[in-house]
N, C-alpha and C positions, 0 to 999 in steps of 0.2 A: 541426873541418873534416875532410874525407875525405883521408887520407894516401896511399892507394894504390887504384887503380881498375883492375879487369880486366873487360872486357866480352866476352861471347860471343854473337853473333847467329847463329841457326841458319837464318835466311832472309835473302836479300839485301834490304836496306832500299830502296835507290833504284830498282833495276831493276824489282823485282816491284811496288813500290807505284806507280811512275809509269806503268806500263802501264795501270793503272786509270783514270788521268786522261784517256786517249785514247778511252775508250768512254763511251757515255751512262750516266747513273747515275740509278736510281730512288731517291727520297728515303724513308728509313725514318721512320716516324712512331710516336709512342707508342701511338696507337690500333691500329696494326698489331701491336705487341708485346703489349699488355696488354688489348686489347678483342677484336679480330678474330681473334687467334690465327694471323695470317698466317705466322709463322715457327715455329710450334710443332712440335716433334719428336714422333714417335709411338713407343710401346712395343709389347709383345705382350700385350694384356689377358687376364687369366685363365689364363695358361700354367701348367700343372701336369703334371709327369711322373707317369704311373700306376705302380702297384706293380710291374708286370711289366717295367718299364724299356724296353719296346718301343713304348709308345704315350704320347701326351700329349693333354691337353685344352686348348682355347682358348675364350674367350668372344668370340663373334662375333655382332654384332647383339644379339639378346636370347635367345641360345641357347648351350648348352655342348656342344661337339662333340669327338669323338675322332679323332685323326690317327695314322697309322702312322709311326713314326720313320724307318724306312728308305726307304719309298716316298714319304712326304709326302702320301699320299692320305687324304682324309676317310673314315673307315670306320664311324662310328657317331654317333648323336645321343643324348646323355645326357638332356638336358632343354631344353625350350623354354618360355620364360616364359609364353607364351600358354596353354599346356596346363594350367597350374595357377592361372591368374588367377582370383581370387575365392575359391579354396579356403582355408578356415580364416582368411580375411581377408588373404591374400597379394595384393599389388597386381599381380603378374605381371611386374615389372621385375627382371631379374637383374643383380646387381652382383658384389661379391666373394663368393666361395664357398669352402668347404673340405669335404673328404671325411672320413668316418670311416676308421679304419685299413683296414677291409676294402673300402672304397670303395662300400659299398651305400647309405650315408646321406650326404646333402649338407646342410650347414648354410647357410641363407640368411638375410640380414638386410635390413630395410627401415626407412625413416624414422629414420635415424641422428641422434642428438642428442649434441653435444659435452658433456663434463663439464669437463675441463681441456684443455690443448693437445694431449695425446696420447691421452686416454681418451675413450670415448664409450659410449653405451647405445643399444639398438635394439630393435625388434620382431623376434623371432627365430623362424624356422621350420625344420623338418627335413623333407626330402623323402626318402622311401623308394623306391629304384629298383626293388625287388622287387615292391612293391605299387602303385607309381606314385601314392602318396598323400602329401599334405603335412599336417603338424600344426603348430599353433602351440605353442611350448614353454611359454609362460607368458602368462596373460591378465590379469594384475593391474597391468601396467606394463612399461616398457622395462627390459631386462636388459643386463648387461655381461659381457664376458670368457667367453662361451660356449665350452666345449671338450669334445669327445667323449672318453670314456674309451678307452684303447687297445683294449679288447675290443669297443667299439661299443655296449655295452649301456646306457650312461648318459651323461648330459650334465650337466656342472657349470657353474654360472653365479652371478653376484652380482646381488642385488636389494636396494636400499635398505640397503647396507652389510652384508648377510648373505649367507652362502654356501648354495647349494641344490644338490641332486642330483636329477635327474629320470631315473627308469627309463623308457626309451623303449618297451620291449616291454610293460611292465605299465601304462604311463602313470601312474606313481606319483611323487609329488613328496615329497622329504624335505628338511626344513630342517636344515642342519648347525649353524649358529650362530644365536643369538637376541638377542644384545646389541648388534647394529649400530645406530648412531644417527648422523645427520649431525653433523659437527663434534665427535664424541666417540669412537666406536668404528667401525673398519672391519675387515671380515673378507674376505679373498680378493682385495682390491684394494689398490693403493698409496695412501698419502697424497700430497699435492701434491709434496712435496720429493723423495720416492723416485721418483715418476713422472718428474719433470723431470731429476733429477741422477743417478739410477741406471738410467734408460732402460728401465723396464719398467712395465707397468700391471697385468698379471695376476699376482696374488700367490698362486697355488696351482698345484700340479703333481700329476698322476695318477701312481701307481705303475705300473710297466710292465705288471703283470697286471690293472690297473683295479680292484683291491680296496680301495685306500686313497687318501686325498687328504692331501697336505701343504699347509698354508696358513699365511699370516702374518696375525696380528692386530695392528692398530695402535690403540693407545690415545693419542689426540691431545687428550684432555680438557684438559691443561695447556698445550698449545701456543697461543701468542698468535694472536688472530684478526685477519685483515685484512678491511677493509670497502671495497667498491667500489661507488660510485653508478652506476646504470644510468639513462640519460636517455631516457625514453619519453614518450608522449603522455599525460601526467597532471599533476596539480597538484604532485606531489612525485616526486622520483626514487625508483626502486626500489633497494634495497641488497642486493648479494650479499656474503655473508660466507663465508670459508673459512679454514682453519688454515694459516698460513704462518710457519714459524720463520725469523727473521732471525739474523744473526750473534750468537752468545752466548745465543740464546733456548733455552727448553726444547724438545726434540724429542719426537716420538712415542716411546712405549715400545712396542717391537715384540717379539712372542713368536711362536714356531713351534708350530703345532698339527698333530696327525696324526689324521685321521678314518678309522675302520674301518667300511666300508659293511656288512659282514656282522654286526658286533656293534652297529652304530649307536652307536658310542662314540668320544669325542674324548679324546686324550691330549696333554698339553703336554710339549714337549721340554725337557730339562734342559741348558741351555747355559751354566751358570755365571752370573756377574754380567753382566747385559745393560744396566745403566744407562749411558746415553751410549755405547751401541754401536749399530752398524748391522748389519742382516741383508740385504745387497743381492742375494743369489742363493740359491735353493734348487733341489734336484733329487733324483734317486733313483739308487741303485746298480742295476745290471742284475738283481741277484738279488731285488729287492723288499724286502730286509731293512733297508736303511738309507736315511735321508734325508740328502743332503749339504747343508750350509749354510755360506755364507761369513759369518764374523763379523768386523766391522771396528771398530776403536776410533774415537772421535770425531775424533781428529787424523788418522785415515785413513792412518797409517803402520805399522800392525800388523794383519796379516790372519791369521786362523785359518780353515782349512778343516776343518770338523767333520763327523763321521759320526754320525748319531743313530739308535739302534736303534728301528725302527718299532713294536715291541711294548712295549718298556720305557720308551722316552723317554730312556734314558741316552745320553750322547755321549762320543766320544773324538776326539782330535786326529789328523787325517790329514796336515796340512801347515801350515807356518807361514812367513810372510814379514814381515820388518821392513825398512823402507826409511827412509833419512835424510830423504827428502822426503815422498812419499806413495805408496800402492799404487793403481794403476789397476785398477778392476774390469773383468772381461771375461767372455765366454761360452764360453771355450775348454776348460772341463773336460769331457773325454770319456773314457769307459772303453773299454779295448780289449776285444776279443771274449771273452777269457777272464775278464774281470771282476776280474782280480788286478792289473792295471796301469791307469794312467790318463795321459792327455795333459794338459799344463798349459803355459801360457805365462807368462813372467816377464821383467822387466827387471833382474833381480838382477845380471847381468853387464854392464850398460850398454846393451844393446839388447834389444828384445822378442824372445825366442827361444822355440822349442818344446822341451819336455822330456818325457821319459817317467819317471813315478814308479811305485814299487810301492805297493800299497794301504796300506802302513804309512808312507808318506811319504818313502821313500828314493829319491833321484835315481838313476835307472838309466842314462839316455842323454840327451845334449843333441843334438837332431836338426838344429838350424840354428845356425850359428856366431854369435858375439857381434860381428858386423861390420855387420849391417843389421837393420832392424825388420820383424818379421812383423806385418802389418796385420790379417789375418783368417785364421781356420782354417775350411775348408769341411767337413771331415770325413775319415773313414777308409774306404778301400776294403779291408775285411777280407779278401776273397777273394784279392786280388792283393798285399796288404801295402803299400799306399801311403797317405800322408797328404797331402792337398791344402791349399795355403795361398796367400795373397796377400802379396807383400812388395815393398819398395822396395830391391832388390838393387843395381841399376845406378845409380839416382839417386832422390832423393825425388820428382822430377817424373814419373818413369817407373815405373808399378806393374804388375807382371806376376803371373800365376798359375803356381805351381810344384807339384811333387810330390817327396816324399822317402820312402824306405823306412822302414817302422815300426821296423825293426831298426837303422836308421842307414845312411848312405851318401850317394851323390851326389845333389844337388838338381838336378832337371830341369825346365825351362820347358815349359809346354804352350800358352802364348800368345806366339807369336814376334813379334808386332807391337808396336812401341813405342807408348806412350800409356796410356790408362786401360783396364784389362781386368777384366771381371767374369764369373764363370761360375755356372751352376746345374746340378748333377749329377742324373742319374736315380738312383733307389734302388739300382740295381745298379752304378752308376758306369761303365756301358758307354757312355753317351751324356751329352752336356752341351750346354747353350746357352752361347755365347760372345758377350758384349756388349763391343764395342770402340768407342772414340771417341778423338779427339785434340782439342786445343784449337781446331783448325781444321776438324774433320769431325764431324758429328753421329753419334749411336750407330748401329751396325749390329748387328742381332741375328741370329746364325747358329746352326744346329744341327749338332753334330759327333759323330762316333764316336771312341772312344779310338784313339789313334795319329795324331790330327790329320786324320782323314778328314772332309771337309765333306760334309754331306748336303743342307742346304737353307738358304736365306736366308729368315728369318722377317720381317724388317723392315729396310730399308736407309735409310729416310728420304730417298729421292730427292727428295721434295718440298722438303725443306729445302736440299738441295744446289743445286737449281735456283734457289731464292730467293737463295742466296748469290751465284750467278752474275748473276742479274737485278739485284741491288742492289749488285754490285761491291764486296763487302766487302773490308776490308783484312786481310791476313794477320797473325796474332798471332805474335810472335817472343819467344823466351826470352833472358834475359840474366842475368849474375851481376855483382856488384860487391863489393868488399872495403871494409869500414868502417875508421874510424880505430882501432878496437880489434882490427883484424885478423880480423874475422868476415866470412865470405863469405855473402852473402844471395842467394837466388834470386828472380827476378822475370819477369814477362812484360809486353809492351807492344803497343799498337796505335798506329801512326803515323797522322797525318791523311791523308785522301784527297788525292791529288795532292802528296804530300810533296816539299818542296823543302829540301834540306839547308842552303841559304843563308838560309832564313827562320827565325824564332823562333816557337815555338808555345806556347800555354798547356798545362798538364798537370793532369789529374785523377788522383790516386792513390786506388785502391780497395783495400780490405783488410778482413779480419776479425780475424786476429792472436790469437785465443783460444788457451788452452793446448792443445797437441796437435793443433790444427787445421791444415789445409792449404788455401790458396787457389791457390797456384802449382803446379798439376799439369797434365800434358798430357791434359786431359779437357775434354769439351764443357761449356760454362757455361750453356747454355739461354738463357733470356730475357735474362740479364745480357750475354751476347755481343752481342745485338742492341742493347741500350741503349748499350753502349760503342761499337758501330759507328755509332750515331746521332751521338754526340759526334765521332767521327772524321770523319764526313761534314761536320760543321760546323766543322772545322779545329782540333779538340782532340786532344791526345795522351793516351791512357789507359794507366796503369801500375798493376801490382799487384805487391807484394813481401810475402814471408813473413818476419817478423822473428824474432828469438830467442824461444823459447817455443813455437814451432810444431812440427809432428810430422814423423815419418819420418827423423829425423836423430839418433836416439839419445837416451838418457835425460838426459844432461847438458845438451844443447842445449834439450830440451823443458822440463826442470825448473829451469833456471837462474833463472827468474822467481819461484821459490818465495819467499814472504814479501814480494815486491815486484812484484805484478801491475801491469803498465803501465809500469814504470820502463824496462826494457831495450827493450820493444817501441816505446815512444815515442822513445827515443834512436835506434832504428833507422829509424823513420819520418822523423825529422828529418834523419838522414844520407841517407836515400833522396832527400828533397827537395833537399838540398845537392848530392848527386851529380848529380841530374837538372839542377839549375841550372847545373852546370859544363859541360854539353854545349852545343855551339855552336848547336844547333837548338831549344833550350828557352829560353823567356822566364822567367828566374828570378824575375821580379816577379809572375808569374801561375801559381802552383802551388796547387792545392786538394786537399782530401782528403775522402773519403766513407767511411761505414761504418754498419752496422746492428747493434744489440745490442752484443756486445763490440766490434764494429767501430765502432759509434756512440760508445761510450766512448773508443775509441782516436782517432777523428777529432777529438773534442772536446778530449781531453787534448793531442793533438799540436798543435792550433791554439793552445792556451793556452801550452804550454811551448815551442813552436816558433814564437812570434809573429813572429820575424824572417824566417822562410822560407815560412810558409803565408799566403796571402792570403785563403782562404775555406775553410769546412768545412761539410759536411752531416752532421748527427748524428741518427740515427733510433733511438728507443727505447734511449737509453744508460743504463748505470749511471753515476751521478754521484758516489756515495759508497759505497764497498764495505760500509759498515755497514748499508746499506739493502737488501742483497741476501740471498739465502737462506743458511742455515747450512751445508748440505752442500757446496755449490760453493765458497763464499767461504772457509770454514775449511779446506777441503782445500788451498787455495793460499796462504792468508793467516793462518791461525789466527784468534784473536779479537782484538778491538780492545785488550783488556787485555794480551794477550800481544805485540801487534805494533802499538802505537799509531803509531809513525813510518811503518811500511809503509802504513797507511791514509791518514794525512795527507799523505804525500809523493806519493801516486799517485791521489788522488781529485779530479776536476776541480772540484768545488764549492769547494775551497780555493784555486783559482787564477783565479777569475773576474776579478780585477783586472788580469790579464795580457792580456785580450782586446784585440787590435789590428785583426785582420782581420774579415771578414764571416762571420757564423754563422747557420745555419738549423737549428733544433731541431724535431723532429717526434715525436709520441708518441700512442698510443691510450689513452683514459681507462680502458678495461677490460683493460689489460695485466696479466694475473695472474702473469706471469713477472718482468719488470722493471717495477716499479710506476711509475705515472704520477707518484708522489711524487718520483722522481728528477729528472724534468724540471721540476716545480714548484719544487723546492728550488734547482735550478740557475738557473732564471729569477730567483728571488728574490735569489740571490747576485749575478747580473749586474746586476739593478736596483739593488741596494745599492751596487755599484761604479760605477753610472751608465754602464753599457755598453749600446750599442745592438745589437740582434740581431733576427732574424726567427724566427717559430715558427708551427707549424700543429698544432692539437690535433684528434684524430679521436675523436668521441664513440662510446663503446661498442665500440670496436675493440680487439682484443687485440694481442699482440706482433707478429703478422704484418701488421696494418693492411690488411685487405681487406674486401670485401663492400660492395654498394651504391655502386659507383664509387670506393671509397676508394683502390684501387690506382692507377688512372689519374690520380686527383686528386693523390695524393702524388708520383708520378713526374713529372707535369707541373710541380708546384711545385719539385721538386729540379732538374729539367732547366733550367727558366727561371732558377733561382737561379744556377747555375753559368754559364749563358750571359750573364747580366747582370753578375755580380759578379767573374767571372774573366777 
């Protein structure tokens, strides 16, 4: 039971919410949210700062146009799709684009085709602004990870697991690797588990002078194969096979190669023993002489930052970190202008902080204190001596952008508004875009000059603000409460329309709860905001809480779930339900919980372990036994089954099927390459064996996101009706 409760409400419950009951209310529908796009917020498509720092480009209609930063005037047209329609097979439709470093060449893609969740391949074209001509890069099939060399002379890409370089001036193609083969060898791209768990797809990097390429080679020959049936209009299903290492399985053997364009020669880096090691990041030193590579042991608690001589392949240790839990991989390695020092972030003192190291790995300066988490590093303004970063200084809920002198000194905020703040700097750091939202206001995109001088509003999403007024949405309010273990948890809530404190209302708890994640932030929630408002219109209270294990509260809070994924998070969800049930306006007999992916795992486990407090749960694409999930993610937090048998058995829903008392709805896509459909099938089998009734919906050929061909509206209709009838 909850021993002590403290609640902080930042908006007035009764006054603000009852005002809405006096006005007419338009009814929110699922079609409005997921089909018509009635409430969809807008961004600024194709925004790019140009090298001079005084201009930017935008994608408008089917053209790329140049604007003056100071005046806001449109000053030039770079390209209109209609001008090159039909050239070299280009269809004339402009989408995402990127410039070469000198901004003369533009990379264009069409007819994108997914590989896994985050990777894809396309037909790729290069438009030359000086000649106004477009060429097709490769005519033998779709290619992936196209990237200009820094000097703009070449383009590297991957085709059928091999790395290629195309000389753009000479129109000459060079094949760098030759052993690429599906489900065996990959060059320059990541295997499935690296893509998913180390969050990158392009496994090659150009040297700053464009004369060399560093790339990773994956040998996945011995990795177990996963087979997914695809149900199409045929007498037999089609089967997709790919390499997927689960807990304890053999991983890919990964090696680092360095290709010299002038010598047309490839050298392998000497990294010492690499068996059961990961190479999750590669890069270059500014002097072109060394490749930087992060080497991580399989337990992921020992990180080495190595520098590899680009000519000899020999390596030496730059920095080493050993953690009693695990080391989080990041993208914050940045060299200072002199090339003799580098920036690094680490949790070694309890919070993620920014440090400056010498090239030989000696800590020189800690730039941010060990009292809050740095969430992101944007870069360094070398001219003025500032480092820009995002952090949760005031609260995990409130995330601002700051700057700190490279030499150390006072931390200064550049985003004075509370809420969610994101920036994008010009190359000169003289200008930046500022994207601001709160949980009750959609994103506003503005253009600023250093010193906090506003130049222009790029997008304010006034259309969404008007819809919020038209549909009389309920304000979202924040609260905290303290559990029986004296842990303070953050949450937000939406009270029912026409809230009456003398009535009792059902509650739907929504959460994700995964390691280091955050759901409770003062940021716009997009379509989820409107789905929750739909429930509020129908007389339901919606609550979200971040349990132990979530982010922006220091290492110990985040990593306390180590070896026990789900244990403390579930305890906190149960106590959340108990706390809510103690409130006079909550019907303690009508509390449900919802989640997707890790959140689906949590909603399922909470219903089973908290069968006395939860009446219903919706679980979408859940892990139901940690031994069925991938090696990198699961072993990072749980180690292997052999090493941690009790951790697996005590926190996997499949072992608690007999505890089901409330109503359960399970949903999963059969082509989920991330959390395999196997998880739901095994869970259903366990429930059937325990003679437990439940509902389920299976989505043929849909992946982890369950979308396409009306799947989204179908699923949300099922979930909505489930809660409305069962809760």
